[in-house]
C-alpha positions in Angstrom: 19.0 -0.1 15.2 16.7 -2.6 13.4 16.1 -4.5 16.7 15.1 -1.2 18.2 12.7 -0.4 15.4 11.2 -3.9 15.7 10.8 -3.6 19.5 9.1 -0.2 19.2 6.6 -1.5 16.6 5.8 -4.7 18.5 5.2 -2.7 21.7 2.9 -0.3 19.9 1.0 -3.2 18.2 0.5 -4.8 21.6 -0.9 -1.5 23.0 -3.2 -1.2 20.0 -4.5 -4.7 20.5 -5.3 -4.0 24.1 -7.1 -0.7 23.4 -10.8 -0.7 24.0 -11.5 2.4 21.8 -13.6 1.3 18.9 -12.4 2.4 15.5 -14.5 5.0 13.7 -17.3 3.2 12.0 -17.1 2.7 8.2 -19.9 0.3 7.4 -19.9 0.4 3.6 -18.5 1.8 0.4 -20.5 2.8 -2.7 -18.5 1.0 -5.4 -19.9 0.5 -8.9 -20.2 -3.1 -10.0 -17.3 -3.1 -12.6 -14.9 -1.6 -10.1 -16.1 -3.9 -7.3 -15.6 -6.9 -9.6 -11.9 -6.2 -10.3 -11.3 -5.4 -6.7 -12.7 -8.7 -5.6 -10.9 -10.6 -8.3 -7.6 -9.0 -7.2 -8.2 -10.3 -3.7 -9.0 -13.7 -5.1 -5.6 -13.8 -6.8 -3.9 -12.4 -3.8 -5.2 -15.2 -1.5 -4.9 -18.1 -3.9 -3.0 -21.1 -2.4 0.4 -19.8 -1.4 2.0 -22.8 -3.2 0.7 -21.6 -6.5 3.4 -19.8 -8.4 3.1 -16.6 -10.5 3.4 -18.7 -13.7 0.2 -20.6 -12.9 -1.6 -17.4 -12.0 -0.7 -15.4 -15.1 -3.7 -16.2 -17.2 -6.1 -15.0 -14.4 -3.9 -12.0 -13.7 -3.8 -11.0 -17.3 -7.6 -11.1 -17.5 -7.9 -8.9 -14.4 -5.2 -6.5 -15.8 -7.2 -6.0 -19.0 -10.3 -5.1 -17.0 -8.3 -2.8 -14.7 -6.6 -1.0 -17.6 -10.0 -0.3 -19.3 -11.3 1.2 -16.1 -8.1 3.1 -15.6 -8.2 4.7 -19.0 -11.9 5.6 -18.5 -11.0 7.3 -15.2 -7.9 9.1 -16.5 -9.1 10.0 -20.0 -12.8 10.1 -20.0 -14.2 10.6 -16.5 -11.9 12.3 -14.0 -15.0 12.9 -11.9 -15.5 9.2 -11.2 -16.8 8.6 -7.7 -14.2 8.4 -5.1 -15.0 4.9 -3.9 -14.6 3.6 -7.4 -11.1 5.2 -7.6 -10.2 3.7 -4.2 -11.3 0.3 -5.4 -9.3 0.4 -8.6 -6.2 1.7 -6.8 -6.5 -1.3 -4.4 -6.8 -3.7 -7.3 -3.6 -2.3 -8.9 -1.9 -2.6 -5.5 -3.0 -6.2 -5.0 -1.9 -7.3 -8.5 1.4 -5.4 -8.2 2.2 -7.4 -5.1 1.9 -10.7 -7.1 4.9 -9.7 -9.2 7.1 -8.9 -6.2 8.5 -12.5 -5.7 9.6 -12.7 -9.3 13.2 -12.2 -10.3 12.3 -11.3 -13.9 13.0 -7.7 -14.8 9.8 -7.5 -17.0 7.7 -8.7 -14.1 9.3 -6.2 -11.7 8.7 -3.4 -14.3 5.1 -4.5 -14.4 4.9 -4.2 -10.7 6.3 -0.7 -10.9 3.6 0.2 -13.4 0.8 -1.1 -11.2 2.1 0.7 -8.1 2.5 3.9 -10.2 -1.1 3.7 -11.4 -2.3 3.0 -7.9 -0.6 6.2 -6.7 -1.7 8.2 -9.7 -5.3 7.3 -9.1 -4.9 8.5 -5.4 -2.9 11.6 -6.2 -4.1 14.4 -3.9 -6.0 12.0 -1.8 -3.3 10.2 0.1 -4.5 11.5 3.5 -8.0 10.1 3.4 -9.0 7.3 5.7 -9.8 5.1 2.8 -6.5 5.6 1.0 -3.7 6.0 3.7 -2.9 2.3 3.9 -2.8 1.7 0.2 -0.8 4.9 -0.4 2.0 4.0 2.1 2.0 0.4 1.0 2.4 1.3 -2.7 5.2 3.7 -1.9 7.0 1.1 0.2 6.7 -1.5 -2.6 7.7 1.0 -5.3 11.0 1.6 -3.3 11.5 -2.2 -2.9 11.2 -2.8 -6.7 13.3 0.2 -7.6 16.2 -1.0 -5.4 16.0 -4.5 -7.1 15.7 -3.3 -10.6 18.4 -0.6 -10.3 20.9 -2.9 -8.6 20.5 -1.4 -5.1 20.9 2.2 -6.3 19.2 4.3 -3.6 16.3 6.6 -4.2 14.8 8.5 -1.3 11.6 9.8 -2.9 9.3 6.9 -2.3 10.3 6.4 1.4 10.4 10.1 2.1 6.9 10.4 0.7 5.7 7.4 2.8 7.2 8.9 5.9 5.7 12.3 5.2 2.3 10.9 4.6 2.4 8.9 7.8 3.6 11.8 10.0 1.1 14.3 8.5 -1.8 11.8 9.0 -0.9 10.6 12.5 0.2 13.9 14.0 -2.9 15.9 13.2 -5.5 16.5 15.8 -8.2 13.8 16.2 -6.4 11.5 13.8 -9.1 9.1 12.4 -8.5 5.4 12.2 -7.7 4.2 8.7 -10.3 2.2 6.8 -9.5 -1.4 6.0 -10.9 -1.8 2.5 -10.7 -5.6 2.4 -13.0 -5.8 5.4 -15.6 -3.6 3.8 -15.9 -5.8 0.7 -16.1 -9.0 2.7 -12.5 -10.2 2.5 -11.0 -11.7 5.7 -7.3 -11.0 6.1 -5.0 -12.3 8.8 -4.6 -8.8 10.1 -7.6 -6.6 10.0 -6.9 -3.9 12.7 -6.3 -0.8 10.5 -4.2 0.9 13.2 -1.8 -2.1 13.4 -1.6 -2.3 9.6 -0.7 1.3 9.5 2.1 0.9 12.1 3.4 -2.2 10.3 3.6 -0.3 7.0 5.4 2.5 8.9 7.8 0.0 10.4 8.6 -1.1 6.8 9.2 2.5 5.8 11.6 3.1 8.7 13.4 -0.2 8.2 14.0 0.5 4.5 15.1 4.1 5.3 17.5 2.6 7.8 19.0 0.4 5.1 19.5 3.5 2.9 20.8 5.4 5.9 23.5 2.8 6.4 24.4 2.9 2.7 24.4 6.7 2.6 23.8 8.8 5.6 23.4 12.1 3.7 20.0 13.7 3.6 18.5 11.5 6.2 17.4 14.3 8.6 13.7 13.2 8.4 14.6 9.7 9.6 16.5 11.1 12.6 13.8 13.5 13.5 11.3 10.7 13.6 13.0 9.4 16.8 13.1 12.8 18.4 9.3 13.2 18.3 
């Protein structure tokens, strides 16, 4: 089953790479300086030398977390009407920093990752289907599932993956589905993969693969997974 999923995704990625249709233009975002600063700092940490372990990054990460948390409280408690691009930037920063804790085996670190992904999703609540948020939303849900499985000793929960699957299907099956927006590219960050359509399909592959693992462990209530292959 997993070989099949991998083959389907690789074939679709190859098609996307060959397509000549230009992605919908998204030339800029209007992000306030404080929000832009934490977003760029989060990318700096994300792309520090891969040989640098979490322990050596902690001081810088803690400084970024303090700034993120101040902005988060301001958005949630003071100004729920913060401009959309600022919220998108902050949610991406939480996602990036949350990813830094994933390699850790320490329960406290994994709980911190959970908090960051939860805040990312809380900031985007009700906005998951926007071009600027779809990649981060599905990514945060996939990672939330991954952390939950590890912290809870492989105890299955379907809610994160079911939500990721639902978001993907609703976004891609609608008429004139717009290309997602790759936030990193808009703020001058060069990533190995920058085609937003391929990134979306890669995230979806992760969702399906993790659903498959849960399907093998417990086939009950996996009708959505099965229906995906009928479409």
